[in-house]
C-alpha positions, 0 to 999 in steps of 0.5 A: 514534462510528464504528468508525474513530473508536473505533479512533483513540481506542484507538490509541497512534499517535493514529489516523493509520491502520490496518494494511492488511488484505489481501483476496484471493479465496484466503485462505492458512492461517496457518503453524503456526510463523510466522517473522519477516518476511524483508527483500526487495528489494521491501521495500527499494525500497518503504521507500526510495521512501516515505522521500522523503515523510519529508522532507515531514513524513510518517511511514511506518507500521510495517506493510507488505504483501508478496506475489507478483502476476501480470499483471492480478491485483489485490490489495485492501488495506482500510485505515482512513483519517482525514479531515484526514490526507494519505496516500502509498501506495507499491508496489515490485517488484525487477523493472525495467519492471513497470507498477504501478497503484494505485487508492483506492476508497471503501467502496462501491467507487467509485474516488476521485481521487488523485495518482499517480507512476510511477518510469519507470525512473530507478532499479532496480526498479519503483516507484509511489506514490499520494497521497490525502487523505480528506474522510471518515474510514472504511474505504477500499480500495487496489488494487495491480495489475501491468499489465505484467510483463517475462517475464509470470511472477509478481513480488514486490511490497511495499506501504507507506504514509506519513501526516501 
């Protein structure tokens, strides 16, 4: 039994995916007195976008990832995905006209074919989604990158995902 299968057997959600693990070249230390997450506009936009997938039978994972990215900086999230499930990954920023790119990679680092969607300015903020259905259960990586940011300064981003 592989590690994802063992994880699925022990999870209360039936193994629909794992909490994303953020991997960077600079790990920040854990705060001494961690506070609960503060709702942000990027979080609201990401959850609002992901809610559209609920109408198609998807369930939004309880976990999320938030950070600030600069133009050209990538963040890689390691997620255990299961064959037979479909996933939609959503990234959102409160700033208009931010070009967001997401790519899913297999464990060897090979980019995989997926469906993608960009908001295109129809709503406030910037939003992107990536659809993927793995054929093999295992650890995958999802890269989130800002290709262009008006003004060039770092911007908030929130990442959530849904599954069915």
